[in-house]
N, C-alpha and C positions, 0 to 999 in steps of 0.2 A: 508048565503056566501060571499056574501060581502063585512058584517063585517069583519070573521074570514082573510081574507084576510089582508086588511087595518092594523087588528094587528099584525098579523106578514109580512108585508116586513114596516111597518113604523119604528120599531125597528131595521129592518136590515139594512133598511136602514141612519140612524140614525145614527150605528155602522161602517158603508161602507163609508160614509163621516167627520166624525170621523176621523178613521184610513185613511181615507185620504189627507187633513188638517194636520194632525200631523206630515206628512208627505213635506210638502209645504213650510217651512219656511224658507228662506233665511238671510243670514247670513248678517253682519252690516256693517262691516268691512275685509277687505280680506292682511290678514299677508302678509306684502312683505320684502322679506329680502334685506339686502345694503349689501358693504359690504367695507371695508377699509382695511390697509396693512398697520401696524405696524414697525417700521424697523426694518429690522433682519430676521422679521418671517415672515410664508406664508399669505399668504392671509385669512381672519376670515368675520365671517361674522355674522349680527344681524340684529334683526326686527327692523323695520323702521316704524314711523308716513304715515301714508297714506299723508298729503298734499307736503312731501317730493318729491313726485311724480307729483305731478302740477308744478314744474319751478319756476321759480322766484326770487330776488334778495341774499335773505338770504342763503346762504350754510347748509347746513345737513350736521353734523360734530358723531360720537359716539368719547369721552372720545378725543376731538381735534384731533382727523387725519379723512378730510373728508372724503365722503360716494358716493360712485359707484354703475351704478345696478347691474354690471358686476365686478369679477374681474382680472380686467384687469384696467391698469393708462387711458389708450383711451379708455373707455366706458363712458357714460357720468354721471356728477359728479352730484349727488343732489341735491338740490333746492329747497326753500318753499317759498311762497308769504312774 
């Protein structure tokens, strides 16, 4: 009886463990948006690399436009070390 229980329970436990671990992954990077305003156009958004949110002395730019963390000139300018 004890052997029968192990033969049934062990594969079931392994399957449950495999299914649970399949959903336990974590993304390595988060997609973040930066905003820029071309002349005579509305604010546009673009994907931004993670270091741009760390702050520093190098401005983060996209096609020559300064990137901001929100679609407003009063928002924080994005820069990286």
